[in-house]
Every structure is written in C-alpha cells, then in structure tokens.
VEXDRENPA-832950 format. One record per residue (C-alpha): residue number from 1; residue in three letters; x, y, z. Coordinates in steps of 0.1 Angstrom, whole numbers, always signed. Layout:
<recs>
REC   voro   kegu      xx      yy      zz
REC    NUM    ala       X       Y       Z
...
</recs>
This chain:
<recs>
REC   voro   kegu      xx      yy      zz
REC      1    met    -240    +250    -222
REC      2    ser    -238    +286    -214
REC      3    ser    -210    +294    -187
REC      4    ala    -237    +301    -162
REC      5    val    -251    +265    -165
REC      6    ala    -216    +251    -167
REC      7    glu    -207    +268    -136
REC      8    ser    -238    +261    -119
REC      9    ala    -231    +223    -125
REC     10    arg    -197    +227    -112
REC     11    thr    -208    +247     -82
REC     12    phe    -232    +214     -74
REC     13    ala    -208    +190     -86
REC     14    ala    -182    +201     -59
REC     15    asn    -212    +199     -34
REC     16    arg    -215    +167     -36
REC     17    ala    -207    +139     -10
REC     18    val    -184    +114     -19
REC     19    gly    -175     +84      +7
REC     20    arg    -159     +52      +3
REC     21    val    -156     +24     +32
REC     22    ala    -133      -5     +27
REC     23    leu    -128     -32     +56
REC     24    thr    -113     -61     +53
REC     25    val    -113     -85     +80
REC     26    ala     -94    -118     +90
REC     27    ala     -96    -145    +113
REC     28    arg     -70    -151    +136
REC     29    ala     -64    -171    +170
REC     30    gly    -101    -177    +169
REC     31    ala    -113    -141    +168
REC     32    thr    -123    -121    +137
REC     33    arg    -103     -90    +137
REC     34    arg     -98     -57    +116
REC     35    ala     -71     -66     +89
REC     36    arg     -77     -30     +69
REC     37    leu    -102      -1     +72
REC     38    arg    -105     +27     +48
REC     39    glu    -127     +57     +54
REC     40    asp    -131     +83     +26
REC     41    gly    -157    +116     +27
REC     42    pro    -185    +113     +52
REC     43    leu    -185     +74     +56
REC     44    arg    -171     +60     +91
REC     45    leu    -169     +25    +106
REC     46    arg    -167     +13    +145
REC     47    cys    -168     -21    +157
REC     48    pro    -185     -15    +190
REC     49    gly    -186     -49    +204
REC     50    pro    -156     -72    +223
REC     51    val    -136     -93    +209
REC     52    ala    -152    -126    +192
REC     53    ala    -155    -153    +170
REC     54    glu    -176    -128    +147
REC     55    leu    -174     -91    +145
REC     56    glu    -197     -68    +145
REC     57    ala    -192     -37    +126
REC     58    val    -217      +0    +123
REC     59    ile    -216     +19     +96
REC     60    val    -217     +61    +102
REC     61    asn    -233     +83     +79
REC     62    thr    -216    +115     +90
REC     63    ala    -236    +135     +66
REC     64    gly    -270    +127     +83
REC     65    gly    -288    +114     +49
REC     66    val    -278    +112      +8
REC     67    ala    -285    +138     -15
REC     68    gly    -290    +140     -51
REC     69    gly    -253    +135     -69
REC     70    asp    -243    +120     -39
REC     71    arg    -217     +87     -45
REC     72    leu    -215     +64     -19
REC     73    met    -193     +29     -22
REC     74    phe    -190      -1      +3
REC     75    glu    -165     -25      +0
REC     76    ile    -166     -53     +24
REC     77    ala    -142     -83     +21
REC     78    val    -145    -114     +47
REC     79    gly    -109    -132     +50
REC     80    ala    -109    -171     +52
REC     81    gly    -127    -182     +83
REC     82    ala    -137    -150     +94
REC     83    arg    -178    -141    +108
REC     84    leu    -188    -106    +102
REC     85    val    -221     -86    +111
REC     86    val    -224     -54     +97
REC     87    thr    -254     -29    +101
REC     88    thr    -256      +7    +103
REC     89    ala    -262     +32    +130
REC     90    ala    -298     +40    +117
REC     91    ala    -318     +42     +85
REC     92    glu    -302     +59     +54
REC     93    lys    -324     +86     +41
REC     94    ile    -325     +97      +5
REC     95    tyr    -334    +132      -2
REC     96    arg    -356    +149     -26
REC     97    thr    -334    +161     -57
REC     98    leu    -344    +179     -89
REC     99    glu    -311    +168    -111
REC    100    pro    -288    +139    -106
REC    101    ala    -295    +105     -87
REC    102    ala    -276     +95     -56
REC    103    thr    -251     +65     -63
REC    104    ile    -247     +39     -39
REC    105    gly    -225      +9     -45
REC    106    val    -219     -22     -22
REC    107    arg    -191     -47     -32
REC    108    leu    -191     -77      -6
REC    109    asp    -164    -104     -10
REC    110    val    -167    -136     +13
REC    111    gly    -138    -160     +15
REC    112    ala    -134    -201     +19
REC    113    gly    -154    -212     +50
REC    114    ala    -162    -174     +59
REC    115    ala    -196    -160     +70
REC    116    leu    -210    -126     +63
REC    117    ala    -246    -107     +74
REC    118    trp    -251     -81     +60
REC    119    leu    -278     -62     +73
REC    120    pro    -281     -23     +72
REC    121    gln    -311      -6     +87
REC    122    glu    -337      +6     +62
REC    123    thr    -336     +28     +35
REC    124    ile    -360     +56     +37
REC    125    leu    -371     +73      +2
REC    126    phe    -384    +107      +1
REC    127    asp    -408    +121     -25
REC    128    arg    -388    +128     -56
REC    129    ala    -358    +108     -49
REC    130    arg    -336     +94     -72
REC    131    leu    -313     +65     -61
REC    132    ser    -295     +39     -85
REC    133    arg    -282     +11     -65
REC    134    thr    -257     -20     -70
REC    135    ile    -248     -48     -51
REC    136    asp    -223     -72     -62
REC    137    val    -215    -102     -42
REC    138    asp    -191    -130     -47
REC    139    leu    -188    -158     -26
REC    140    ala    -161    -189     -22
REC    141    glu    -183    -220     -24
REC    142    asp    -184    -229     +10
REC    143    ala    -189    -189     +22
REC    144    ser    -222    -181     +42
REC    145    leu    -242    -152     +31
REC    146    leu    -269    -137     +53
REC    147    leu    -283    -103     +32
REC    148    ala    -314     -78     +41
REC    149    glu    -317     -49     +25
REC    150    ala    -353     -31     +33
REC    151    ile    -367      +1     +12
REC    152    val    -396     +27     +27
REC    153    phe    -412     +48      +8
REC    154    gly    -417     +75     +32
REC    155    arg    -422     +78     +68
REC    156    ser    -460     +71     +75
REC    157    gly    -456     +80    +108
REC    158    met    -446    +116    +101
REC    159    gly    -474    +117     +75
REC    160    glu    -449    +115     +45
REC    161    ala    -460    +101     +10
REC    162    val    -439     +93     -19
REC    163    asn    -456    +102     -47
REC    164    glu    -427    +105     -74
REC    165    cys    -398     +90     -73
REC    166    arg    -372     +68     -91
REC    167    leu    -353     +34     -78
REC    168    leu    -332     +18     -95
REC    169    asp    -319     -15     -80
REC    170    arg    -292     -39     -95
REC    171    trp    -281     -71     -76
REC    172    arg    -259    -101     -87
REC    173    leu    -245    -130     -71
REC    174    arg    -220    -148     -79
REC    175    arg    -203    -184     -61
REC    176    ser    -168    -195     -68
REC    177    gly    -171    -166     -99
REC    178    arg    -206    -183    -116
REC    179    leu    -236    -161    -114
REC    180    ile    -258    -176     -93
REC    181    his    -288    -150     -89
REC    182    ala    -293    -117    -109
REC    183    glu    -322     -94    -103
REC    184    ala    -336     -55    -108
REC    185    leu    -361     -34    -100
REC    186    arg    -368      -2    -116
REC    187    leu    -396     +22    -102
REC    188    asp    -397     +53    -119
REC    189    gly    -423     +83    -120
REC    190    ala    -458     +75    -101
REC    191    val    -442     +52     -76
REC    192    ala    -473     +58     -56
REC    193    ala    -500     +47     -82
REC    194    lys    -475     +16     -87
REC    195    leu    -472      +5     -54
REC    196    asp    -515     +10     -51
REC    197    glu    -516     -21     -79
REC    198    arg    -523     -54     -64
REC    199    ala    -496     -68     -85
REC    200    val    -473     -45     -71
REC    201    ala    -473     -41     -35
REC    202    ala    -514     -39     -31
REC    203    gly    -510      -3     -12
REC    204    gly    -476     -14      +4
REC    205    ile    -450     +14     +11
REC    206    ala    -426     -12     +28
REC    207    leu    -406     -36     +12
REC    208    ala    -376     -62     +18
REC    209    thr    -353     -90      +3
REC    210    val    -337    -113     +22
REC    211    leu    -313    -135      +4
REC    212    ala    -297    -168     +28
REC    213    val    -270    -190     +12
REC    214    pro    -268    -214     +18
REC    215    gly    -305    -222     +15
REC    216    asp    -329    -248     +15
REC    217    glu    -359    -265     +21
REC    218    ala    -354    -266     +57
REC    219    thr    -342    -230     +56
REC    220    ala    -374    -220     +41
REC    221    ala    -395    -239     +64
REC    222    arg    -384    -222     +91
REC    223    val    -395    -188     +76
REC    224    arg    -428    -202     +68
REC    225    ala    -433    -213    +103
REC    226    leu    -434    -177    +114
REC    227    ala    -466    -169     +89
REC    228    gly    -488    -163    +124
REC    229    asp    -469    -138    +137
REC    230    met    -463    -117    +107
REC    231    arg    -480     -79    +102
REC    232    gly    -473     -80     +64
REC    233    glu    -471    -101     +35
REC    234    val    -439    -128     +38
REC    235    ala    -430    -153      +9
REC    236    val    -400    -173      +4
REC    237    ser    -388    -197     -18
REC    238    ala    -353    -220     -18
REC    239    trp    -336    -231     -49
REC    240    asn    -300    -234     -66
REC    241    gly    -285    -239     -27
REC    242    phe    -296    -206     -15
REC    243    ala    -329    -191      -4
REC    244    val    -351    -158     -11
REC    245    val    -371    -141     +12
REC    246    arg    -398    -112      +3
REC    247    leu    -415     -89     +25
REC    248    cys    -442     -62     +18
REC    249    ala    -458     -40     +48
REC    250    ala    -484     -11     +47
REC    251    asp    -456     +10     +69
REC    252    gly    -419     +10     +78
REC    253    ala    -427      -1    +114
REC    254    leu    -447     -34    +104
REC    255    leu    -419     -43     +78
REC    256    arg    -395     -41    +105
REC    257    his    -412     -64    +129
REC    258    asp    -415     -91    +102
REC    259    leu    -379     -84     +92
REC    260    ile    -366     -88    +124
REC    261    ala    -383    -121    +129
REC    262    val    -372    -137     +97
REC    263    leu    -340    -125    +105
REC    264    ala    -341    -137    +139
REC    265    ala    -345    -173    +124
REC    266    leu    -322    -170     +98
REC    267    arg    -295    -161    +117
REC    268    glu    -303    -181    +148
REC    269    arg    -281    -163    +166
REC    270    pro    -288    -122    +183
REC    271    leu    -292     -92    +157
REC    272    pro    -270     -65    +163
REC    273    arg    -282     -45    +190
REC    274    leu    -292     -15    +170
REC    275    trp    -316     -35    +153
REC    276    leu    -336     -38    +184
REC    277    asn    -335      -5    +196
</recs>
C-alpha cells in the first residue's frame, strides 16, 4: 500500500463515528429505574416518562445517520423483576458508502422475571449502503422479550430506490445459556432484482421480524386475528416456547401500519409515543 493510500485510509478511519450506549436498569420499590448508563460518541439515551413499573428509554443518534465505517454498539441489561421498553427517536438511516460497511451490534440481557421490549423504529437503507449487524439476546428462564426490527429499502415516498446494497444480519437468542433461535440474512449486490422475486419479497421493499418470548399458539392466534386489517403480508409461527412474526409490505408506510397493529396485539399495552406520532 502506498503512503498516499495509507494516509487516506487513516483519515477515513479517523472521521468515522464510534458510538456506544450501555444501560442497566433495576427494579426498586415497584418501579424500574436506571442503575447505570454510559454514552459514547454520537449516541445518547433519554427516559422521558414518569417513574413507573415499566421504564421507557429513547435512543438518540446525534450524528443524524450511519455512514460507511461507522461502528455503533447497544448494550441493554434488565435486572431481575424490572420492565423496560426501548425505542429510538427516529428511523435510523444507513447511507451510501464506497468502502467499509457500517457495523451495528446489539446485546440484550434480561434477568429473572424481567421483561424487555426492544422496539427501535425502522432502519432505512439507501442505495449502495453496506450494513453488518449482529443481535445477541440472553434471557433468564422466566424472562420476557418482545423484539421488533424493521428494514426499509429506500424511501419510496421521496422517489428513492435501492438498486444495490449489502446487508448482513445475524441474530442469536439464548434462554438460560441455551441457544433456542438463530437466523442470518444476507442480501448483496442487485438487491432490487432479488426483492422482486416471488420467493423473496414479491416486489416488497419493507421487511420486519418480531420475536415474542414466551410465545405459543395463543400468541400466534392474536396475530392471525389481525389478518383482515393487514395492508401487507404477515405470517406467524410458534414453537419451542416463542413466536416469530414476519412482515413484508410494498413500502415503509404500509409496513409501519401492520407492525404497529402486531406490536399492540402482542404487548397488550400502549406503544411508545414516538411510534404513534
């Protein structure tokens, strides 16, 4: 590597965002409160609601989006008996890059008798974006989890289209240290053509997955009961003590409508206000 190329690489690396939020919450006197909070780089976390049994936390990325080479990490620990719902202030945007992928890591740890709802707003990929994401969840045997992640390929309302991009998405879910669910998604290259295929998304550009633990056939039935109101495709399966919901829609607005309905049915309590704005 020439000195000029090496210097350019060093300059690029020095201008990438490196952010981390690490939050630990604990149950105290019938309420969930922050026990520890660390914020690094452009990431911030705020708890706007009153003291309650369930604490609401909102993650803010002050950088306004994620560029190639950026590295973000989210670490959430919910202590025994605590209840926490986490969302984001806005949809996260993953911008076009010519070189390194953006990387996002999510680590969720939910203690005995605790409950976590991980409900970030959508992740929007721009044309030629590159994103590598990992989500690792560790649950106590009797912990509860509701996890939703949505990905939208371009903002169709603004005339944007994603012809090419790279998405690597790896999830691992463990209960009491035992791996109970693993999945990986890879979309690379001519993504628009792949999404057009009937076996992939049949032309849809907005996808979401919801995990509900515990989950059983009664959980799945609550989702299936929404079928007449869905504007995209929604399917649900329950096995091994948890339920998985898959959603696909023609655009982000239709996906959001369906996702709000599914989350409301599974939570059986109000969604964070930012989801309803």
